[in-house]
C-alpha positions as CSV (number, residue, x, y, z in Angstrom):
1,M,1.9,-20.5,15.9
2,L,0.6,-18.5,12.5
3,E,-2.8,-18.2,14.0
4,E,-1.4,-16.5,17.3
5,I,1.0,-14.1,14.9
6,L,-1.7,-13.1,13.3
7,D,-4.2,-12.6,16.2
8,Q,-1.8,-9.4,17.2
9,V,-3.0,-7.5,14.9
10,S,-4.7,-4.0,16.7
11,E,-7.2,-2.2,15.4
12,D,-6.3,0.6,17.6
13,R,-2.6,0.4,16.6
14,I,-3.6,1.2,12.7
15,R,-5.7,3.9,14.1
16,E,-3.1,5.1,16.6
17,H,-0.8,5.4,13.5
18,I,-4.0,7.5,11.3
19,R,-4.3,9.5,14.2
20,M,-0.9,10.9,13.8
21,L,-0.8,10.3,9.8
22,E,-4.0,11.9,9.8
23,G,-3.4,15.9,7.9
24,V,-2.0,17.6,4.5
25,R,0.9,16.1,4.2
26,H,2.2,18.1,0.7
27,P,5.3,18.9,-1.0
28,I,4.8,22.1,-2.1
29,A,1.7,23.1,0.4
30,T,2.3,21.4,3.6
31,P,6.1,20.4,3.1
32,E,7.3,20.4,7.0
33,A,4.6,18.5,7.5
34,L,5.4,15.4,5.0
35,E,8.9,15.5,6.7
36,R,7.3,15.0,10.0
37,A,5.4,12.3,8.6
38,A,8.2,10.7,7.2
39,D,9.7,11.1,10.7
40,Y,6.6,8.8,12.0
41,I,6.7,6.2,9.9
42,Q,11.3,6.3,9.9
43,A,10.5,6.1,13.8
44,S,8.1,3.4,14.3
45,L,10.5,0.7,11.9
46,E,13.5,1.5,13.7
47,S,11.5,1.5,16.9
48,L,11.5,-2.5,15.7
49,S,14.5,-5.1,15.0
50,Y,14.1,-4.8,11.1
51,T,17.4,-2.7,9.0
52,V,15.8,0.5,8.7
53,E,17.5,3.2,6.0
54,P,16.1,6.1,3.9
55,H,16.1,5.5,-0.5
56,L,16.7,9.1,-1.5
57,F,15.8,10.2,-4.5
58,S,16.0,13.9,-6.3
59,L,12.8,15.9,-7.7
60,I,12.7,19.7,-8.7
61,G,15.9,20.8,-6.8
62,R,15.7,18.4,-3.9
63,E,15.9,15.7,-2.3
64,F,12.8,13.1,-1.4
65,R,12.4,10.2,0.8
66,N,11.1,6.5,0.5
67,I,11.6,4.7,3.9
68,M,12.8,1.5,3.9
69,A,12.7,-2.0,6.3
70,T,14.3,-4.9,5.9
71,R,14.2,-8.4,6.8
72,H,17.3,-9.9,4.9
73,G,16.4,-13.8,3.7
74,T,17.4,-17.2,5.9
75,H,17.1,-19.3,2.8
76,S,16.4,-17.4,-0.4
77,P,18.0,-13.6,0.5
78,E,18.9,-13.0,-2.8
79,E,14.7,-13.1,-3.9
80,R,12.4,-10.6,-1.7
81,M,9.1,-9.4,-0.8
82,L,8.1,-5.7,-1.2
83,L,5.5,-4.3,1.0
84,I,4.8,-0.9,0.1
85,A,2.5,1.8,0.4
86,H,2.7,6.0,0.3
87,Y,2.6,8.4,2.6
88,D,2.0,12.1,0.3
89,T,-1.5,13.4,-0.1
90,V,-3.1,15.8,-2.1
91,E,-3.7,19.6,-1.4
92,G,-5.8,19.8,0.7
93,S,-7.0,17.0,1.9
94,P,-6.0,15.5,5.9
95,G,-5.8,12.0,3.6
96,A,-6.7,9.3,6.4
97,D,-8.2,6.7,3.8
98,D,-5.9,8.3,1.1
99,N,-2.7,7.2,2.1
100,A,-2.4,7.1,6.0
101,S,-5.0,4.2,6.6
102,G,-2.5,2.0,4.0
103,V,1.0,3.3,5.6
104,A,-1.2,2.2,9.2
105,V,-1.6,-1.6,8.2
106,L,2.4,-1.4,6.5
107,L,3.3,-0.2,10.6
108,E,1.5,-2.8,11.9
109,T,1.8,-5.5,9.4
110,A,5.4,-5.3,10.5
111,R,5.1,-5.0,14.1
112,V,2.9,-8.4,13.9
113,L,5.7,-9.9,11.5
114,D,8.8,-8.6,13.6
115,S,9.9,-12.0,15.7
116,V,9.3,-14.1,11.9
117,D,12.7,-15.3,10.2
118,F,11.8,-15.3,6.0
119,G,12.9,-17.7,3.9
120,R,13.1,-14.3,1.5
121,T,14.1,-11.1,1.9
122,V,10.8,-9.1,3.4
123,Q,10.8,-4.9,3.2
124,F,8.7,-2.8,4.5
125,V,8.6,0.0,2.4
126,A,6.9,3.7,2.7
127,V,7.0,5.8,-0.1
128,N,6.8,9.8,-1.0
129,L,5.2,11.2,-4.0
130,E,2.8,9.5,-5.8
131,E,-0.1,11.7,-5.8
132,R,-0.4,13.4,-9.0
133,Q,-0.5,17.2,-8.6
134,S,-3.3,19.2,-10.6
135,E,-1.0,22.4,-10.5
136,G,3.0,23.5,-10.5
137,P,6.5,21.6,-10.9
138,L,4.9,18.3,-9.2
139,S,2.0,18.2,-12.2
140,E,3.3,16.4,-14.7
141,A,2.6,13.0,-13.3
142,G,2.7,10.7,-10.0
143,L,4.3,7.9,-8.3
144,W,8.0,9.7,-8.3
145,G,9.2,7.3,-5.0
146,S,7.6,4.1,-6.4
147,R,8.7,4.6,-10.1
148,A,12.8,5.2,-8.0
149,L,12.4,2.0,-6.0
150,A,11.5,0.4,-9.4
151,M,13.9,2.4,-10.9
152,E,16.6,0.7,-8.6
153,A,15.3,-2.3,-8.6
154,E,15.9,-2.8,-12.3
155,R,19.7,-1.3,-12.0
156,Q,20.6,-3.7,-9.2
157,D,18.8,-6.5,-11.1
158,W,16.8,-7.3,-7.8
159,K,15.2,-10.5,-7.5
160,I,11.5,-9.7,-7.2
161,A,9.0,-12.2,-7.0
162,G,6.2,-9.6,-5.8
163,A,5.4,-6.5,-4.4
164,I,1.8,-5.4,-2.3
165,V,1.0,-2.1,-2.7
166,L,-2.2,-0.9,0.1
167,E,-3.7,1.6,-1.6
168,M,-6.7,3.3,0.8
169,V,-7.7,-0.1,2.7
170,A,-9.7,2.0,5.7
171,F,-13.4,2.9,3.7
172,A,-15.8,0.2,3.2
173,G,-19.3,-1.1,5.2
174,E,-22.5,-3.0,3.9
175,S,-24.4,0.0,3.2
176,V,-21.6,1.6,1.5
177,I,-22.6,1.6,-2.4
178,Q,-20.5,1.0,-5.1
179,T,-19.1,2.1,-8.5
180,V,-17.8,0.6,-11.2
181,P,-15.4,2.3,-13.8
182,A,-15.7,2.5,-17.2
183,G,-14.8,-1.9,-18.4
184,V,-14.0,-3.3,-16.0
185,P,-15.2,-7.2,-16.8
186,I,-16.1,-8.6,-14.0
187,Q,-19.4,-8.5,-12.1
188,V,-18.5,-5.7,-9.0
189,P,-20.7,-5.9,-5.9
190,E,-23.3,-3.3,-5.5
191,H,-21.6,-2.1,-2.3
192,G,-18.4,-1.7,-0.6
193,D,-17.7,-3.9,1.6
194,F,-14.8,-5.5,0.0
195,I,-10.9,-5.0,-0.4
196,G,-10.2,-4.7,-4.4
197,V,-7.1,-6.9,-5.2
198,I,-5.5,-5.0,-8.6
199,G,-3.0,-7.4,-10.7
200,N,-1.7,-7.7,-14.4
201,T,-1.6,-10.4,-16.9
202,A,2.0,-11.1,-15.7
203,S,0.9,-11.2,-11.0
204,S,-1.7,-13.4,-11.5
205,E,-0.2,-15.3,-9.3
206,L,0.1,-12.9,-6.5
207,V,-3.5,-12.0,-7.4
208,D,-4.3,-16.0,-6.1
209,V,-1.7,-16.4,-3.2
210,F,-3.8,-13.2,-2.0
211,V,-7.0,-14.0,-2.8
212,Q,-6.3,-17.6,-0.5
213,A,-4.5,-16.2,2.0
214,A,-7.4,-13.7,2.5
215,Q,-10.0,-16.6,2.6
216,R,-7.3,-18.1,5.2
217,H,-6.7,-15.5,7.8
218,G,-9.2,-13.2,7.3
219,P,-12.0,-14.7,6.9
220,D,-14.6,-11.8,7.2
221,L,-12.9,-9.9,4.5
222,P,-14.8,-10.5,0.8
223,V,-11.9,-9.4,-1.9
224,V,-12.7,-8.6,-5.6
225,P,-10.1,-9.9,-7.6
226,L,-8.9,-8.4,-11.2
227,V,-5.8,-9.4,-13.8
228,V,-6.1,-6.5,-16.6
229,P,-4.4,-7.8,-19.7
230,G,-1.1,-5.9,-20.4
231,N,0.6,-3.6,-17.5
232,G,-3.4,-2.6,-17.1
233,E,-3.6,-0.1,-20.2
234,M,-6.7,0.0,-21.1
235,L,-8.1,-0.3,-18.5
236,E,-5.9,2.8,-16.7
237,P,-7.9,3.5,-13.4
238,T,-5.6,0.2,-12.6
239,R,-2.9,2.4,-12.7
240,R,-3.7,4.7,-10.9
241,S,-1.2,3.9,-8.1
242,D,2.7,2.4,-6.9
243,H,2.4,-1.2,-8.5
244,A,2.7,0.6,-12.3
245,P,6.1,1.3,-11.9
246,F,6.9,-2.0,-11.3
247,W,5.0,-3.7,-13.7
248,D,6.4,-1.4,-16.6
249,R,9.1,-3.1,-15.4
250,G,8.4,-6.6,-15.3
251,Y,7.8,-6.8,-11.8
252,K,5.0,-9.0,-10.5
253,A,2.6,-6.8,-8.2
254,I,-0.6,-6.2,-6.7
255,M,-2.6,-3.8,-5.5
256,L,-5.4,-3.6,-2.3
257,T,-7.8,-0.7,-3.1
258,D,-11.2,0.0,-1.3
259,T,-11.1,1.8,-4.7
260,A,-10.7,5.4,-4.5
261,E,-13.6,7.6,-6.0
262,F,-15.3,4.4,-6.7
263,R,-16.8,3.8,-3.2
264,S,-15.7,6.5,-1.1
265,P,-17.5,10.5,-0.8
266,H,-14.4,11.2,0.3
267,Y,-11.6,10.8,-1.5
268,H,-9.3,14.0,-1.5
269,R,-11.6,15.8,-0.1
270,P,-11.3,18.3,3.5
271,T,-13.3,15.4,4.6
272,D,-11.4,12.4,4.1
273,T,-11.0,11.8,8.1
274,L,-9.9,8.6,10.3
275,E,-13.7,9.0,11.8
276,T,-14.7,7.9,8.8
277,L,-13.2,4.9,8.3
278,N,-14.4,0.8,9.4
279,L,-10.9,0.1,11.0
280,A,-12.4,-3.2,11.7
281,F,-12.3,-3.5,7.1
282,A,-8.1,-2.2,7.8
283,A,-7.4,-5.2,10.4
284,Q,-9.1,-7.5,8.1
285,V,-6.6,-6.4,5.6
286,C,-4.2,-6.3,7.6
287,R,-4.7,-10.2,9.0
288,A,-4.4,-11.2,5.1
289,V,-2.0,-9.0,4.1
290,A,0.2,-10.9,7.0
291,G,-1.0,-14.7,6.2
292,M,0.2,-13.8,2.9
293,L,3.7,-13.1,3.9
294,L,4.0,-15.8,6.3
295,E,3.1,-18.8,3.5
296,Y,4.7,-16.9,0.7
297,A,7.9,-15.1,2.3
């Protein structure tokens, strides 16, 4: 039964989601495109059987939205698992990998699990304004949408069993050269054909759960796990996505990543396009994520 569900994962659907989202999605340069992306994500989730609602937050005198789809748990509804991906881009990049790929895997995971009753509550959340901006009123920091979500979780005392953040999950291949940020304490392969799973000490169990799920359900997906002490303060690149606000509030969270600029020459560039991506790899990530949710939620 479980494998029958995971066999529904479709490269074609992942490709179509990326194609529909591709393009600069920026709050200052292209606000209309950012809203169109949000509308597309919301409509895609509303076509399924989840409860879908915006999570709104205010910034620079404007209202922005995260989009949240919820399936309440049957046995432990007070506990929840979150699957998160950001949908905005930096100015000047169409953001196919960063992060239409993460959103596409989120949407495909939601689709293949649409008929599943979970023990825990499961929420699929597309968050906004992850990217740091080089100038202007949003230049001081990124992670605005995930920070607002984590603050909401803290205010309402959510019992988060774990958050999984999809951050660039489709640039990979045996011929891709992999580099490593200074200070990484593990051996990293020379070729970028793996998915990185990053957790902090408090989230080490969640890292193990994903690695095991990938071994069972994404057998063609090499995985390199890294657990960092504290909240990643000693290795700053490990904090560069929407898991960091959850770490900072004591929640368990992991980031799945193709390692961004440490692998892709297209990172934050106009060349970050669908044609450069490995969709078979993204589909394997999707299988592993869906398998983890089936087993852990």
